[in-house]
C-alpha positions as CSV (number, residue, x, y, z in Angstrom):
1,X,-59.8,-61.3,-91.9
2,X,-63.3,-63.0,-91.6
3,X,-62.2,-65.0,-89.0
4,X,-60.5,-62.1,-87.0
5,X,-63.9,-60.3,-87.3
6,X,-65.8,-63.1,-85.8
7,X,-63.2,-63.2,-82.9
8,X,-63.7,-59.4,-82.3
9,X,-67.5,-59.9,-82.1
10,X,-67.2,-62.9,-79.9
11,X,-64.8,-61.1,-77.7
12,X,-67.3,-57.9,-77.7
13,X,-70.0,-60.0,-76.4
14,X,-67.7,-61.7,-73.9
15,X,-66.7,-58.6,-72.2
16,X,-70.3,-57.5,-72.1
17,X,-71.5,-60.7,-69.9
18,X,-73.6,-62.1,-73.0
19,X,-71.4,-64.8,-73.6
20,X,-69.1,-66.5,-71.1
21,X,-65.4,-67.1,-71.5
22,X,-63.7,-70.3,-72.1
23,X,-66.3,-71.4,-74.5
24,X,-69.3,-71.6,-72.1
25,X,-72.7,-71.3,-72.9
26,X,-74.1,-67.7,-73.7
27,X,-75.7,-66.1,-70.9
28,X,-79.1,-64.0,-71.4
29,X,-79.1,-60.7,-70.0
30,X,-81.6,-61.8,-67.2
31,X,-79.4,-64.5,-66.2
32,X,-76.4,-62.3,-65.6
33,X,-78.7,-59.7,-63.8
34,X,-80.1,-62.7,-61.5
35,X,-76.3,-63.5,-60.7
36,X,-75.6,-60.0,-60.2
37,X,-78.5,-59.9,-57.7
38,X,-77.1,-62.9,-55.5
39,X,-73.4,-61.6,-55.3
40,X,-72.2,-60.2,-51.8
41,X,-71.4,-56.5,-52.2
42,X,-68.6,-54.7,-50.4
43,X,-69.3,-53.0,-47.2
44,X,-68.7,-49.7,-48.8
45,X,-72.0,-50.3,-50.8
46,X,-74.0,-52.2,-48.1
47,X,-73.1,-49.8,-45.3
48,X,-72.1,-53.0,-43.1
49,X,-69.0,-53.8,-41.3
50,X,-67.4,-57.2,-39.6
51,X,-67.0,-57.1,-35.9
52,X,-65.8,-59.8,-33.5
53,X,-68.2,-60.8,-31.0
54,X,-65.9,-62.2,-27.7
55,X,-69.4,-63.7,-26.5
56,X,-69.6,-65.5,-30.0
57,X,-66.1,-66.2,-30.5
58,X,-66.1,-64.9,-34.0
59,X,-66.5,-62.4,-36.6
60,X,-70.1,-61.4,-37.7
61,X,-71.5,-59.0,-40.4
62,X,-74.1,-56.3,-39.5
63,X,-75.3,-53.0,-39.8
64,X,-74.4,-50.1,-37.2
65,X,-77.1,-47.5,-36.2
66,X,-76.7,-44.3,-34.0
67,X,-78.9,-43.8,-31.2
68,X,-81.0,-40.6,-30.8
69,X,-78.7,-38.0,-29.1
70,X,-81.7,-36.8,-26.7
71,X,-83.2,-37.6,-23.8
72,X,-84.7,-40.8,-25.0
73,X,-81.4,-42.1,-26.5
74,X,-79.9,-40.9,-23.0
75,X,-82.7,-43.6,-21.3
76,X,-81.9,-46.2,-23.6
77,X,-78.0,-45.9,-23.2
78,X,-78.8,-45.6,-19.5
79,X,-80.9,-48.9,-19.5
80,X,-78.8,-50.9,-21.9
81,X,-75.2,-49.8,-21.5
82,X,-75.1,-48.5,-17.6
83,X,-77.4,-51.4,-16.2
84,X,-75.0,-54.0,-17.7
85,X,-72.0,-52.0,-16.6
86,X,-73.1,-51.9,-13.3
87,X,-73.8,-55.8,-13.1
88,X,-70.5,-56.3,-14.4
89,X,-68.7,-54.6,-11.4
90,X,-70.9,-55.9,-9.1
91,X,-70.2,-59.6,-10.2
92,X,-66.3,-58.7,-10.6
93,X,-66.3,-57.1,-6.7
94,X,-65.4,-53.6,-8.0
95,X,-65.2,-51.2,-4.8
96,X,-67.9,-48.7,-4.5
97,X,-65.4,-46.1,-5.6
98,X,-65.7,-47.4,-9.1
99,X,-69.3,-48.2,-8.9
100,X,-70.4,-44.8,-7.8
101,X,-69.9,-43.0,-10.9
102,X,-71.7,-45.8,-12.9
103,X,-74.5,-45.5,-10.5
104,X,-74.6,-41.5,-10.9
105,X,-74.4,-41.7,-14.8
106,X,-77.4,-44.0,-14.7
107,X,-79.7,-41.9,-12.3
108,X,-78.6,-38.3,-14.4
109,X,-79.8,-40.2,-17.8
110,X,-82.8,-41.7,-16.1
111,X,-83.6,-38.5,-14.7
112,X,-83.3,-36.6,-17.8
113,X,-85.9,-39.1,-19.2
114,X,-88.4,-38.7,-16.3
115,X,-87.7,-35.1,-16.5
116,X,-88.6,-34.8,-19.8
117,X,-92.0,-37.3,-19.5
118,X,-93.4,-34.7,-16.5
119,X,-92.4,-31.5,-18.6
120,X,-93.8,-33.0,-21.5
121,X,-97.0,-34.3,-20.0
122,X,-97.3,-31.4,-17.7
123,X,-96.8,-28.7,-20.5
124,X,-99.5,-30.6,-22.8
125,X,-102.2,-30.6,-20.2
126,X,-101.5,-27.0,-19.1
127,X,-101.8,-25.9,-22.8
128,X,-104.7,-27.6,-23.2
129,X,-106.4,-26.2,-20.3
130,X,-105.0,-22.6,-20.4
131,X,-104.4,-21.7,-24.1
132,X,-106.2,-24.3,-26.5
133,X,-109.6,-24.6,-24.5
134,X,-109.9,-20.6,-24.1
135,X,-108.8,-20.3,-27.7
136,X,-111.6,-22.7,-29.0
137,X,-114.0,-20.8,-26.9
138,X,-113.1,-17.5,-28.1
139,X,-113.4,-18.1,-31.7
140,X,-116.5,-20.1,-31.1
141,X,-118.0,-17.0,-29.5
142,X,-117.0,-15.0,-32.6
143,X,-118.7,-17.5,-34.9
144,X,-121.9,-17.6,-33.0
145,X,-122.0,-13.7,-32.6
146,X,-121.6,-13.6,-36.4
147,X,-124.3,-15.7,-37.3
148,X,-126.5,-14.4,-34.6
149,X,-126.1,-10.7,-35.4
150,X,-126.3,-11.5,-39.2
151,X,-129.0,-13.8,-40.1
152,X,-132.4,-14.5,-39.1
153,X,-133.3,-17.6,-37.8
154,X,-134.2,-19.5,-41.1
155,X,-130.4,-18.6,-41.8
156,X,-131.1,-15.8,-44.1
157,X,-128.5,-12.9,-44.5
158,X,-129.7,-9.9,-43.7
159,X,-127.4,-7.0,-46.0
160,X,-127.9,-4.4,-43.9
161,X,-126.7,-6.2,-40.7
162,X,-123.6,-7.3,-42.4
163,X,-123.0,-3.6,-43.5
164,X,-122.8,-2.2,-40.0
165,X,-121.5,-5.3,-38.2
166,X,-118.8,-4.0,-36.1
167,X,-117.2,-7.4,-35.7
168,X,-115.9,-7.8,-39.3
169,X,-112.2,-7.3,-38.6
170,X,-112.2,-10.3,-36.0
171,X,-114.7,-12.7,-37.5
172,X,-112.7,-12.6,-41.1
173,X,-109.2,-13.5,-39.5
174,X,-110.6,-17.0,-38.5
175,X,-108.3,-19.2,-40.3
176,X,-110.7,-22.2,-40.8
177,X,-112.3,-19.7,-43.3
178,X,-109.3,-20.0,-45.4
179,X,-108.9,-23.6,-46.7
180,X,-105.4,-23.3,-48.5
181,X,-104.1,-21.1,-45.5
182,X,-105.6,-23.3,-42.9
183,X,-104.8,-26.8,-44.6
184,X,-101.3,-25.6,-45.7
185,X,-100.4,-25.1,-41.8
186,X,-102.0,-28.3,-40.5
187,X,-100.1,-30.0,-43.2
188,X,-96.6,-28.6,-42.1
189,X,-97.4,-29.4,-38.4
190,X,-98.5,-33.1,-39.4
191,X,-95.4,-33.2,-41.6
192,X,-93.0,-32.1,-38.4
193,X,-94.8,-34.9,-36.4
194,X,-94.6,-37.4,-39.1
195,X,-90.9,-36.8,-38.7
196,X,-90.8,-37.2,-35.0
197,X,-93.1,-40.5,-35.1
198,X,-90.9,-41.8,-38.0
199,X,-88.1,-41.5,-35.7
200,X,-89.6,-43.2,-32.7
201,X,-90.7,-46.3,-35.3
202,X,-86.9,-46.6,-36.4
203,X,-85.8,-46.8,-32.9
204,X,-88.3,-49.4,-31.9
205,X,-87.4,-51.5,-35.2
206,X,-83.8,-51.1,-34.3
207,X,-84.2,-52.5,-31.0
208,X,-86.7,-55.6,-31.9
209,X,-84.0,-56.5,-34.6
210,X,-80.7,-56.7,-32.2
211,X,-80.0,-60.2,-31.6
212,X,-81.5,-61.8,-28.4
213,X,-79.0,-63.2,-25.7
214,X,-79.3,-64.5,-22.3
215,X,-77.0,-62.7,-20.3
216,X,-76.5,-59.2,-19.5
217,X,-72.8,-59.2,-20.4
218,X,-73.5,-60.3,-23.9
219,X,-75.1,-57.4,-25.1
220,X,-72.3,-55.1,-25.2
221,X,-69.1,-55.3,-27.4
222,X,-66.3,-52.6,-26.9
223,X,-63.7,-51.6,-29.3
224,X,-61.1,-52.6,-26.8
225,X,-60.8,-55.8,-24.6
226,X,-60.5,-53.8,-21.5
227,X,-63.8,-51.9,-22.2
228,X,-65.9,-52.7,-19.3
229,X,-62.9,-51.4,-17.0
230,X,-62.0,-48.5,-19.4
231,X,-65.2,-47.6,-21.1
232,X,-64.9,-46.0,-24.8
233,X,-66.8,-46.9,-27.6
234,X,-69.4,-50.0,-27.8
235,X,-71.7,-51.8,-29.8
236,X,-75.1,-52.8,-28.4
237,X,-74.9,-56.4,-30.1
238,X,-77.3,-58.2,-28.0
239,X,-80.2,-57.7,-25.5
240,X,-81.8,-60.0,-23.1
241,X,-86.0,-60.1,-23.4
242,X,-86.6,-58.1,-20.2
243,X,-84.1,-55.6,-21.5
244,X,-85.7,-55.4,-24.9
245,X,-89.2,-54.6,-23.8
246,X,-88.0,-52.5,-20.7
247,X,-86.5,-50.2,-23.8
248,X,-89.5,-50.5,-25.8
249,X,-92.1,-49.8,-23.1
250,X,-90.3,-47.0,-21.1
251,X,-88.4,-45.0,-24.0
252,X,-90.1,-45.5,-27.4
253,X,-93.9,-46.2,-26.5
254,X,-93.7,-42.8,-24.5
255,X,-92.2,-40.8,-27.6
256,X,-95.0,-42.4,-29.8
257,X,-98.0,-41.6,-27.1
258,X,-96.4,-37.9,-26.6
259,X,-96.0,-37.8,-30.7
260,X,-99.6,-38.5,-31.1
261,X,-100.9,-36.3,-28.4
262,X,-99.1,-33.5,-29.8
263,X,-100.4,-34.4,-33.4
264,X,-103.9,-33.7,-32.2
265,X,-103.4,-31.0,-29.7
266,X,-101.5,-29.1,-32.4
267,X,-104.3,-29.5,-34.9
268,X,-106.7,-28.3,-32.3
269,X,-104.7,-25.3,-31.2
270,X,-104.0,-24.4,-34.7
271,X,-107.7,-24.5,-35.8
272,X,-108.6,-22.2,-33.0
273,X,-106.8,-19.7,-34.2
274,X,-108.7,-16.3,-34.3
275,X,-106.2,-14.8,-36.8
276,X,-103.7,-15.8,-39.5
277,X,-100.8,-14.5,-37.5
278,X,-101.6,-16.5,-34.3
279,X,-101.9,-19.4,-36.3
280,X,-98.4,-19.0,-37.6
281,X,-97.4,-18.3,-34.1
282,X,-98.9,-21.1,-32.3
283,X,-97.1,-23.5,-34.9
284,X,-93.9,-22.1,-33.8
285,X,-94.7,-22.3,-30.1
286,X,-95.6,-26.1,-30.8
287,X,-92.2,-26.9,-32.2
288,X,-91.0,-25.7,-28.8
289,X,-92.9,-28.1,-26.9
290,X,-91.8,-31.0,-29.4
291,X,-88.3,-30.0,-28.7
292,X,-88.0,-30.3,-24.9
293,X,-86.5,-33.8,-24.9
294,X,-83.5,-32.0,-26.8
295,X,-83.5,-28.8,-24.6
296,X,-83.0,-30.7,-21.6
297,X,-80.3,-33.1,-23.2
298,X,-77.9,-30.4,-24.7
299,X,-78.6,-28.1,-21.4
300,X,-78.3,-30.3,-18.4
301,X,-76.0,-33.6,-19.5
302,X,-72.5,-32.9,-19.0
303,X,-70.0,-33.1,-22.5
304,X,-68.6,-36.6,-20.8
305,X,-72.0,-38.2,-20.8
306,X,-72.8,-36.9,-24.1
307,X,-69.8,-38.3,-25.5
308,X,-70.7,-41.8,-23.8
309,X,-74.0,-41.5,-25.7
310,X,-72.6,-40.7,-28.8
311,X,-70.0,-43.8,-28.5
312,X,-72.4,-46.2,-28.4
313,X,-74.5,-47.6,-31.3
314,X,-76.7,-50.2,-32.3
315,X,-75.1,-53.3,-34.2
316,X,-77.9,-55.6,-35.9
317,X,-76.1,-58.9,-37.1
318,X,-77.0,-59.9,-40.5
319,X,-75.7,-61.8,-43.4
320,X,-73.6,-60.4,-45.8
321,X,-76.0,-58.2,-48.2
322,X,-76.7,-58.7,-51.6
323,X,-78.1,-56.5,-54.7
324,X,-81.3,-58.2,-53.9
325,X,-81.1,-57.5,-50.1
326,X,-80.5,-53.6,-50.8
327,X,-83.1,-53.8,-53.7
328,X,-85.7,-55.4,-51.2
329,X,-84.8,-53.0,-48.6
330,X,-85.2,-50.0,-50.3
331,X,-88.3,-51.3,-51.7
332,X,-89.8,-51.8,-48.0
333,X,-88.7,-47.9,-47.6
334,X,-90.8,-46.8,-50.0
335,X,-93.6,-48.9,-48.9
336,X,-93.4,-47.5,-45.6
337,X,-93.2,-44.0,-46.5
338,X,-96.5,-44.6,-48.4
339,X,-98.0,-46.0,-45.1
340,X,-96.9,-43.4,-43.3
341,X,-98.1,-40.8,-46.1
342,X,-101.3,-42.2,-46.2
343,X,-101.7,-42.5,-42.1
344,X,-100.7,-38.2,-42.1
345,X,-103.7,-37.6,-44.5
346,X,-106.1,-40.2,-43.0
347,X,-105.4,-38.1,-39.8
348,X,-105.8,-35.1,-41.1
349,X,-109.1,-35.9,-42.9
350,X,-110.4,-37.7,-39.9
351,X,-109.8,-34.9,-37.9
352,X,-110.9,-31.9,-40.1
353,X,-114.3,-33.8,-41.3
354,X,-115.0,-35.7,-38.2
355,X,-113.2,-35.2,-35.0
356,X,-112.5,-31.4,-34.4
357,X,-114.9,-29.6,-32.5
358,X,-113.7,-26.0,-33.2
359,X,-115.9,-24.8,-35.9
360,X,-118.5,-26.4,-38.8
361,X,-116.4,-27.5,-41.3
362,X,-118.4,-25.6,-44.0
363,X,-117.8,-22.0,-43.6
364,X,-118.2,-21.0,-47.3
365,X,-120.5,-18.3,-45.9
366,X,-118.2,-16.6,-44.0
367,X,-115.5,-16.9,-46.7
368,X,-117.5,-15.0,-49.2
369,X,-118.7,-12.3,-47.1
370,X,-115.4,-11.5,-45.9
371,X,-113.8,-11.3,-49.7
372,X,-114.1,-8.0,-49.7
373,X,-113.1,-7.1,-45.9
374,X,-110.1,-9.3,-46.9
375,X,-109.2,-7.4,-50.2
376,X,-109.0,-4.0,-48.3
377,X,-106.9,-5.3,-45.3
378,X,-104.8,-6.6,-47.7
379,X,-104.4,-3.5,-49.9
380,X,-102.0,-1.0,-48.2
381,X,-102.3,2.5,-47.8
382,X,-99.4,3.9,-49.2
383,X,-97.1,1.8,-52.0
384,X,-94.9,4.7,-52.9
385,X,-91.2,4.4,-52.1
386,X,-90.0,6.5,-49.7
387,X,-86.9,7.8,-51.1
388,X,-86.7,11.3,-51.1
389,X,-90.1,11.8,-49.3
390,X,-92.1,9.8,-52.0
391,X,-94.2,8.3,-49.4
392,X,-95.2,11.3,-47.7
393,X,-98.0,12.3,-49.8
394,X,-100.2,9.2,-48.5
395,X,-100.4,10.7,-45.1
396,X,-101.8,14.3,-45.3
397,X,-102.1,16.6,-43.2
398,X,-105.4,18.6,-41.8
399,X,-107.9,16.2,-41.1
400,X,-108.6,18.1,-38.3
401,X,-108.8,21.9,-38.2
402,X,-110.2,24.7,-35.9
403,X,-113.0,27.1,-36.5
404,X,-114.4,29.7,-33.8
405,X,-113.3,27.3,-30.9
406,X,-114.8,24.3,-32.4
407,X,-113.0,21.5,-34.0
408,X,-114.2,18.7,-36.3
409,X,-112.5,15.6,-36.6
410,X,-113.9,13.3,-39.6
411,X,-116.8,15.2,-40.3
412,X,-118.0,15.5,-36.4
413,X,-117.9,18.6,-34.1
414,X,-115.4,18.4,-31.5
415,X,-114.4,20.6,-28.4
416,X,-111.4,22.5,-28.7
417,X,-108.4,22.0,-26.7
418,X,-107.2,25.7,-25.9
419,X,-104.5,24.6,-23.6
420,X,-103.1,22.6,-26.3
421,X,-103.4,25.4,-28.9
422,X,-101.5,28.0,-26.9
423,X,-99.2,25.4,-26.2
424,X,-98.3,24.6,-29.8
425,X,-98.8,28.5,-30.5
426,X,-95.7,29.3,-28.3
427,X,-93.6,26.7,-29.7
428,X,-94.0,28.6,-33.0
429,X,-93.2,32.3,-31.6
């Protein structure tokens, strides 16, 4: 019985991986873990797939990623796929009737990209000239008037001047005076642009990771052998140096530059908002400008071309991944995320404390003086329910009354409009 118990304990250790079967030496937990890290994993875990590449004459493993379905993705597909197809058709003597469709597809996709760059560039410029700069001047004028009317030349506040100041309602709506609200909206805008910049970065990294080739015809791998003639799903498995840098400079770089320009211009526009409601509406308008590439893509491209773009994917040839590779990629992803967050925080800090030209950063005096004004503005006149006329008592009649032909409105004498009185009396006869 003792021997049976010892065998059972040994069997448990063998099943748990602490002891190798067949009388091998015991494996420590660390050794077992190291072996697990180096084992090739199934494609369901790694996300890889095996594909036959005709130009290589063999099957290879790799990771497939999608191109963005917007104006930038359309331009990438046009440069890589349609130019390659056009080259193949020209080399194989395809007649103009067959080439013409490829030429039209190429021109439409590149035209959408050109229109996107022109629209976004012009709209950014016109918004800067006709919206942002006047908005900046307006809020600066409000703040300059506030200081000129309520302080002496030594910066001392005149309580009487502030009490009688007629611009309280406007100057107390300057959004930069409320730090939590101001930075909250700026952070949301920065996060929105961070998503756009990270998408551009991911596409750039995918383009750089594609295997280099020397011939255009080696760039594509169709799902079927007749792909060049019949079309269908295809993978971008290689890029020539000229094609790779064409995509980066004509697609990726403009997207990054527009994203950075939008980030700065949006911060400047949001900072110049003369009221809290304006700041919220301005943020929504900036989202519209950011999405011009998707608007053009969805509204102009025909469904067939959209499907062709959706059927074209990037394929990065790689060795089969192990647990160690997946862990390493995950750690890299966390480090990139931290780097982007640091970039966002640094950008907002640099803008708010150094770069922005709208107002002085320290608006403590305005925030302090406006506390009572904001409290009054945030207190409703009536908070009764409207059920069965419950809110009627909040709005009494009788602020204007007539006596001897002279009316009084808010304590001030007022000339009576006799025609209006006769008209009103006639309605009740």
